[in-house]
N, C-alpha and C positions, 0 to 999 in steps of 0.2 A: 456734646452731644445732649440733644433733650434728654429728658425723664420722661419725656410722654414719645420718646420717638415707637411708631409705629409696626419701623424696616427692622430695627433691631430684635424683636420677636422672631423676625422668620431670617437672622441671616444665617441659621445652618445651613437652611436648606437653598437658599439663596448659592451662597459657598457651592456648595453641591451640584448645583445647574451650574453654573460658570466654570467648576472644574472639571466638571464629568462632559459635558456637552458643549463646550467651547475654551478649552484646552490651550487650542491655541490664537484665540485670544487674547489668552489673560496672559501668556507671553510674548507677546506684541506688544502687552499696555507696558510691560514689563521694561522689554528689551525697549522701549520708547524713554522709558520714565527716566531709568539708569543709564541712558544709552551705551549700552553695550552689552553681548552674547550671554544669555542665561543658558544654566543647562534647565533648570525647573522654576517653576512660579505656579504658585496659587491663591486664590481669594480666601482670608481665614477670617474678614469678618467685613460688616455689609451693615449701614446703619445711615441713615435718611440725606445725610451730608454729604456722603463718601464710601469710600473701602479701602480697606488696609491689605496688600500682597505679600505674601513673604515667597524666598524660593533663596536658590542660591546659583550663582554667575561659573560663567564653564573652567574660571580655575579654581570653583569648590569654594567661592566664600559666599556666605551667606549674605542677605541684602533685606530693609523692609521698606516700601514706598508706602504711603499713604497718598490716596488719589481724592480728591472734593469732588464734587458738584458742583454744578453752576448756579444753581440753585437745589432746595431741600427738596425728597421727592416725597411722595407720602401714598405707596401702591409699589408690591412684589412687582408690576408690570412695567412700570415709571423705570424702576430702578434696570429693570431688562433691556429694556429698551436703549435708556441712555447709556447704559456699559456698553453696548456694543457699536452703537453711536461713534464711543469714546473709542474703542478701542479697531474701529478700521483707521478713524483720523490717525490712530495713534501706529497702526502698522505704514500706511504713507512714511509720514513725519518721519518713521526710523528710514524708511527706505530712500526715502529723499535726504537725510542727513547723512547716513553711511555714505552713501553715493559721493557726496561732498568729502568728507573725509576723506577719503581714498584718492578721490580728484587733486586735494591740497596739501596731501604728502608732500614733502618737500623730494627733490630728485626721483617722484616715483617715475620711471621708465615711461618716456612719450612716445620714442622713435629709435628708430636705426643709430643715430649720432649718439645717442646716450648708451649704448656700448663700447663706440671709440675710444680711445686714451686721448687722453691732453699732451699731446705730443711738443713737448718741452726738447732742450736740443740735447741736455742728456739724455732721456728716450729714445729719440731718434738715434744716438751716437752708438745707444746701448744695442739699440734691435740691429744696429750696420754689424756690429762688431761680433752678436752674435750668428746670426746668416751667415755673415762671411765663417765664422768656425762651423756649422754645419753646413756649406758646402763643403768647404776641405775635408768634414769628415766624411763625406759619401765620394765626392774626387779627390782623393789626396793628392793624384795625377796631376792636378790642372796645371793651364798656361796660361791664365790669366797672370800679369806680372805680378801684380800688388798683392793676391793669396798666395804664387808661391815667396814673395817674401816676405809674410805674416808666420806661414809655418815656418821658415827658414827661421824667422826670428826668434822663436818663441815655442816650436819642436811639434811636433804630430802627436805626441802623448798628454804633454800639454791642453793641447785644442780635442782630442779625446777626454778628457778629466772633464772639460768645461766641459763641452754634449754633453756627458751624460749627469753632471752638475745642474746642469739648467733643465734636464727632462726631469728630473728628482723635482726640484723645483718647483715646478711649474706643475706637475703631480699635486706635490704639497698644498703649493697654492688653489688647485681647484678645487680637494678637499673640502680646504680653511671655508671658500667660496660656499660649498654645498652646504655646509654648517651655517653659515651667518644667514642665508637662503632659507634654510629651513628650520631653524634653532632660535636666531636672533629676530630676523625680519617681524615685524608685525605690518605689512604690506602682505597681499600676495602675489608670489612669485608662481605665473602659470606656466604651463609645462614649456609652453618658445620659448619665454625669458629666462627658466633655466637651464635649458638646453643650451641659449646662445652662449648668454653667459658664461658658463662651462668650458664650450667652445673657445673663446675669446682670451677667459681665464689662461683656459691650457696654452692658448699656444701665443697669447699675446704679455702675458704675465703679470707685471706689478704694473703697467700701464692700466689693465680694465680693472685689475683690483684696487686701485687707485678711486676708477670712477664707483667700483661697485662698495665700497666700504657707508664712503657719507650716504647711498641712497638707504643699507641698510641699517644704521647705525638713527639718521633722523627720521625714521619710519617707528624706531623702540621709543625714541625719546620724543616724537611729535606724539602716539599715540600713548605713550603713560601721563604724559603731561594733561591730555584731553580730559584722560581717563580720572587722574585726580583734579581737576577741577568740574569737572561736571558731575564723579564720586560726591563730595561735599557739597555739591550744591541737592542732590538730587535723591541720599539715600542717609537714613540713620540709624 
């Protein structure tokens, strides 16, 4: 910064102007630069070559960023105009980056097929067995030969135990799915997705859990990696 910086003498009044009258623009600037959501941000210093923003992100971690003007400015009016123009560009840039990041997350649910299990031979046989046990559970006097043979082979008590165990297991898996979607995932599951995944896990069990888990963990690892890379390059 030059020793004859005429803007530095007006730094306090400019900071007050930006933080009081254009706080939304300041946050937009901070979001665009840090590439993450911010809880608070304020301009703490202005000079003819740029300005400095301090703040905290949504995890409560402090950050500090310095922004340079494309060329030195020599009046408070120029500073205000330049800052507001940069703020508008920052908001558009952040919105574009945020949309692209969400779209590019591996496994992001694109349609109905995402929820449907990958039916391996094991899952098909497991589903057939479970459905057979449920049918016998509700219709123990069934006349279907294969089901009557199954009941005679393993016993009705064992079938009842398996049905109760399956209901309990699927309920546990559903609660686990809720935890993964609410606490672990770093992509936003909307209400529709949340309900569909819950129903799929409750009724289809492990098959749907095997589809949900990669989506959740890919989102977490990808976002963590993006934040590490962008954090190293934009904050200090």
